[in-house]
MARPANU-85166 format. One record per residue: chain; x negated, y negated, z of N, C-alpha, C in turn. Coordinates in Angstrom, 1 decimal, padded with zeros to 4 digits. Each point is the difference from the previous one (the first is absolute). Example, Ala and Ser with C-alpha at 12.3 -4.5 7.8 and 13.67 -1.06 7.14 Angstrom:
% residues 2
+-------+--------+---------+--------+---------+----------+--------+--------+---------+--------+
: kette : n_east : n_north :   n_up : ca_east : ca_north :  ca_up : c_east : c_north :   c_up :
+-------+--------+---------+--------+---------+----------+--------+--------+---------+--------+
:     A : -013.2 :   005.7 :  007.8 :   000.9 :   -001.2 :  000.0 : -000.9 :  -001.2 :  000.0 :
:     A :  000.4 :  -001.1 : -000.7 :  -000.9 :   -001.1 :  000.0 :  000.8 :  -001.1 :  000.8 :
+-------+--------+---------+--------+---------+----------+--------+--------+---------+--------+
This chain:
% residues 73
+-------+--------+---------+--------+---------+----------+--------+--------+---------+--------+
: kette : n_east : n_north :   n_up : ca_east : ca_north :  ca_up : c_east : c_north :   c_up :
+-------+--------+---------+--------+---------+----------+--------+--------+---------+--------+
:     A :  005.5 :  -013.4 :  014.0 :  -000.9 :    001.3 : -000.1 :  001.5 :   001.1 :  000.4 :
:     A :  000.1 :   000.9 : -000.8 :   000.9 :    000.8 :  000.7 : -000.1 :   000.8 :  001.4 :
:     A :  000.8 :   000.3 :  000.6 :   000.2 :    000.6 :  001.3 : -000.9 :   001.3 : -000.1 :
:     A :  000.1 :   000.9 : -000.9 :  -000.5 :    001.0 :  000.1 : -001.1 :   000.2 : -001.3 :
:     A : -001.4 :   000.1 :  000.3 :  -001.2 :   -000.1 : -000.8 : -000.2 :   001.2 : -000.4 :
:     A :  000.3 :   000.3 : -001.3 :  -000.3 :    001.6 : -000.3 : -000.8 :  -000.2 : -001.4 :
:     A : -000.2 :   001.0 : -000.6 :  -001.0 :    000.1 : -001.1 :  000.8 :  -000.6 : -001.1 :
:     A :  001.4 :  -000.2 : -000.4 :   000.6 :   -000.4 : -000.9 : -000.1 :  -001.5 :  000.1 :
:     A :  000.2 :  -000.5 :  001.2 :  -000.2 :   -001.7 :  000.2 : -001.2 :  -000.4 : -000.3 :
:     A : -001.1 :   000.9 :  000.5 :  -001.2 :   -000.4 : -000.2 : -000.5 :  -000.1 : -001.5 :
:     A :  000.3 :   001.3 : -000.8 :  -000.3 :   -000.2 : -001.2 :  000.8 :  -001.1 : -000.8 :
:     A :  001.0 :  -000.2 :  000.3 :   000.9 :   -001.3 : -000.5 : -000.8 :  -001.4 :  000.1 :
:     A : -000.3 :   000.1 :  001.2 :  -001.0 :   -001.3 :  000.2 : -001.3 :   000.2 : -000.6 :
:     A : -000.5 :   000.8 : -000.2 :  -001.4 :    000.0 : -000.6 :  000.4 :  -000.4 : -001.7 :
:     A :  000.9 :   000.6 : -000.4 :   000.5 :   -000.3 : -001.6 :  000.2 :  -001.5 :  000.1 :
:     A :  000.7 :  -000.4 :  000.9 :   000.4 :   -001.6 :  000.1 : -001.2 :  -000.8 :  000.1 :
:     A : -001.2 :   000.4 :  000.8 :  -001.1 :   -000.7 :  000.0 : -000.9 :   000.1 : -001.2 :
:     A :  000.0 :   001.2 : -000.7 :  -001.0 :    000.1 : -000.9 :  000.7 :  -000.5 : -001.2 :
:     A :  001.2 :   000.0 : -000.6 :   000.7 :   -000.6 : -001.1 : -000.9 :  -001.2 : -000.5 :
:     A :  000.0 :  -001.0 :  001.0 :  -000.4 :   -001.3 : -000.3 : -001.7 :   000.1 : -000.2 :
:     A : -000.6 :   001.1 :  000.5 :  -001.4 :    000.0 : -000.1 : -000.2 :   000.4 : -001.6 :
:     A :  000.9 :   000.5 : -000.9 :  -000.4 :    000.7 : -000.9 :  000.0 :  -001.2 : -001.1 :
:     A :  000.7 :  -001.1 :  000.3 :   000.1 :   -001.3 : -001.0 : -001.2 :  -000.7 : -000.2 :
:     A : -000.9 :   000.5 :  001.3 :  -001.2 :   -000.8 : -000.2 : -001.0 :   000.6 : -000.4 :
:     A :  000.1 :   001.3 : -000.6 :  -000.7 :    000.9 : -000.6 : -000.5 :  -000.7 : -001.2 :
:     A : -001.3 :   000.3 : -000.7 :  -000.4 :   -000.6 : -001.2 :  000.8 :   000.6 : -001.1 :
:     A :  000.3 :  -000.7 : -001.3 :   000.7 :    000.2 : -001.0 : -000.1 :   001.7 : -000.5 :
:     A : -001.3 :   000.4 : -000.1 :  -000.5 :    001.2 : -000.5 :  000.7 :   001.0 :  001.1 :
:     A : -000.1 :  -000.1 :  001.1 :   000.6 :    000.9 :  001.1 :  001.5 :   000.0 :  000.3 :
:     A :  000.3 :  -001.3 :  000.0 :   001.7 :    000.1 :  000.3 :  000.8 :   000.6 : -000.3 :
:     A :  000.0 :   000.3 : -001.3 :   001.1 :    001.0 : -000.7 : -000.3 :   001.3 :  000.0 :
:     A : -001.2 :   000.5 : -000.1 :  -000.3 :    001.2 :  000.1 : -000.3 :   000.7 :  001.1 :
:     A : -000.8 :  -000.5 :  000.9 :  -000.2 :    000.4 :  001.5 :  001.0 :  -000.6 :  000.9 :
:     A :  000.7 :  -001.1 :  000.0 :   000.8 :   -000.6 :  000.8 :  001.5 :   001.0 :  000.1 :
:     A :  000.2 :   000.1 : -001.4 :   001.2 :    000.6 : -000.3 :  000.2 :   001.5 :  000.6 :
:     A : -001.3 :   000.8 : -000.2 :  -000.2 :    001.3 :  000.7 :  000.0 :   000.0 :  001.1 :
:     A : -000.5 :  -001.2 :  000.8 :  -000.3 :    000.2 :  001.7 :  001.7 :  -000.2 :  000.2 :
:     A :  000.8 :  -000.9 : -000.5 :   001.3 :   -000.3 :  000.5 :  001.0 :   001.0 : -000.2 :
:     A : -000.5 :   000.6 : -001.2 :   000.8 :    001.4 : -000.3 : -000.1 :   001.2 :  000.8 :
:     A : -001.4 :   000.1 :  000.5 :  -000.3 :    001.2 :  000.8 :  000.6 :  -000.5 :  001.5 :
:     A :  000.2 :  -001.1 :  000.2 :   000.2 :   -000.4 :  001.6 :  001.8 :   000.1 :  000.0 :
:     A :  000.5 :  -000.3 : -001.3 :   001.4 :    000.4 :  000.1 :  000.3 :   001.3 : -000.3 :
:     A : -000.7 :   000.9 : -000.6 :   000.1 :    001.7 :  000.0 :  000.0 :   000.4 :  001.6 :
:     A : -001.1 :  -000.5 :  000.7 :  -000.2 :    000.5 :  001.2 :  001.4 :  -000.4 :  000.8 :
:     A :  000.2 :  -001.4 :  000.0 :   001.1 :   -000.3 :  000.7 :  001.6 :   001.0 : -000.3 :
:     A :  000.2 :   000.2 : -001.4 :   001.0 :    000.9 : -000.3 : -000.2 :   001.4 :  000.5 :
:     A : -001.3 :   000.8 :  000.3 :   000.1 :    001.1 :  000.4 :  000.1 :   000.0 :  001.2 :
:     A : -000.4 :  -001.2 :  000.8 :   000.1 :   -000.1 :  001.7 :  001.3 :  -000.1 :  000.3 :
:     A :  000.9 :  -000.6 : -000.8 :   001.5 :   -000.2 :  000.2 :  000.7 :   001.5 : -000.1 :
:     A : -000.4 :   000.7 : -001.3 :   000.5 :    001.2 :  000.1 : -000.4 :   001.1 :  001.0 :
:     A : -001.1 :  -000.3 :  000.5 :  -000.4 :    001.1 :  001.0 :  000.5 :  -000.6 :  001.3 :
:     A :  000.3 :  -001.3 :  000.4 :   000.7 :   -000.3 :  001.0 :  001.5 :   000.3 :  000.1 :
:     A :  000.6 :   000.0 : -000.8 :   001.5 :    000.5 : -000.4 :  000.1 :   001.4 :  000.0 :
:     A : -001.0 :   000.5 : -000.3 :   000.1 :    001.8 : -000.2 : -000.7 :   000.6 :  001.3 :
:     A : -000.1 :  -000.6 :  000.9 :  -001.0 :    000.3 :  001.2 :  000.8 :   001.1 :  000.6 :
:     A :  001.3 :   000.0 :  000.1 :   000.8 :    001.1 :  000.6 :  000.1 :   001.3 : -000.8 :
:     A : -000.1 :  -000.2 : -001.1 :  -000.2 :    001.4 : -000.8 : -001.1 :   000.6 : -000.3 :
:     A : -001.1 :  -001.1 :  000.2 :  -001.4 :    000.7 : -000.2 : -000.1 :   000.9 :  001.3 :
:     A :  000.3 :  -000.7 :  001.4 :  -000.2 :    000.8 :  001.1 :  000.6 :   001.4 :  000.2 :
:     A :  001.1 :   000.0 : -001.0 :   000.6 :    001.3 :  000.2 : -000.7 :   001.0 : -001.1 :
:     A : -000.5 :  -000.5 : -000.8 :  -000.8 :    000.6 : -001.1 :  000.7 :   000.5 : -001.3 :
:     A :  001.3 :  -000.8 :  000.2 :   000.7 :    000.2 : -001.4 :  000.4 :  -001.3 : -000.7 :
:     A : -001.2 :  -000.7 : -000.4 :   000.2 :   -000.9 : -000.9 : -001.0 :   000.0 : -001.2 :
:     A :  000.5 :  -001.0 : -000.6 :  -000.7 :   -000.2 : -001.5 : -001.3 :  -000.5 :  000.1 :
:     A : -001.1 :   000.7 : -000.7 :  -001.2 :   -000.6 :  000.1 : -000.1 :  -001.3 : -000.7 :
:     A : -000.5 :  -001.0 :  000.5 :  -000.5 :   -001.4 : -000.6 : -000.5 :   000.2 : -001.2 :
:     A :  000.1 :  -000.7 : -001.2 :  -000.8 :    000.0 : -001.5 : -001.2 :  -000.1 :  000.0 :
:     A : -000.7 :  -000.9 :  001.1 :  -001.2 :   -000.2 :  000.2 : -000.8 :   001.5 :  000.4 :
:     A :  000.7 :   000.9 :  000.5 :  -000.8 :    001.3 :  000.4 :  000.0 :   000.9 : -001.2 :
:     A :  000.5 :  -000.2 : -001.2 :  -000.1 :    000.8 : -001.1 : -001.3 :   000.1 : -000.6 :
:     A : -000.9 :  -001.0 :  000.8 :  -001.6 :    000.0 : -000.7 : -000.8 :   001.3 :  000.9 :
:     A :  000.6 :   000.5 :  001.0 :  -000.6 :    000.8 :  001.0 :  000.7 :   001.5 : -000.3 :
:     A : -000.7 :   000.9 :  000.0 :   000.9 :    001.4 : -000.3 :  000.2 :   000.7 :  001.4 :
+-------+--------+---------+--------+---------+----------+--------+--------+---------+--------+
């Protein structure tokens, strides 16, 4: 376990735990539901990484809005 336990490591650990679980899904759900769940988790991790490394620019208010915010006016 890493010395610093933050949201990035926790999300990564969750994805590593969840991936083998999708292999046990029934065939009807494995490729549709399982792939969507994994893609959502990877998108979440990607956005968290972007936010983590843009923390300084967001604190000053001069940063680029994450792409996931485009759905909110």
